[in-house]
Steps between C-alpha positions, in 0.01 A plus 500: 500500500749412773824335396860460621812625331837377598849629437848389585647161455789405275831314516699537819811333630478289817531722805354795322181696559203623299162655567163396358210742500137434462255785428127456525317690225141596501440452878391791719745585774278418793447151364872451436570579865299192599657266249739218589758462226701182451806406304518157345764341295510205262817329406522272195331166570385610845172614651433866557586590862422792724818667615393825655181691588407831653172576670290813513671584830837449323592194703710265296546128472774307324565144393780339699713478185511882461492629855766752568565557126165626372333813624145600401374854524171671416477850359141607549540837336621333177275195538799271463703248678872436475694186559864552573705191446850477641752221512357337191566129448467291184202330657318836495481470123133513415216705358374727772134599517323748717146412599194637674143393533254778399125450525549120523720490191867409496710754319851428384780709367666390175798355676853633435774242468775499761806296401789462738839386359746311714 
């Protein structure tokens, strides 16, 4: 069974930093190499939005709202991705989910809460 496990998150002051990690369990390494992994977030009362993604070739994309502050990296050896978040703003407060599509099925991490105090 393939599933995603996230770590990180918590309460941070505005301007601070934190790192979210997403490990993919149960997936063989060669398959993980080809996976695109995305990070979504959902703030209270808002739709879930894609904020960052990293492809199999490790090319990254970011939403305009997080460009220059979020950095996504992929660790193939550990079958994990890391989202480094710097310059946190109160509007970054949300539940953050990592996501991948595997064999036509959407897989989601449990979603750690990130809360940014002003």
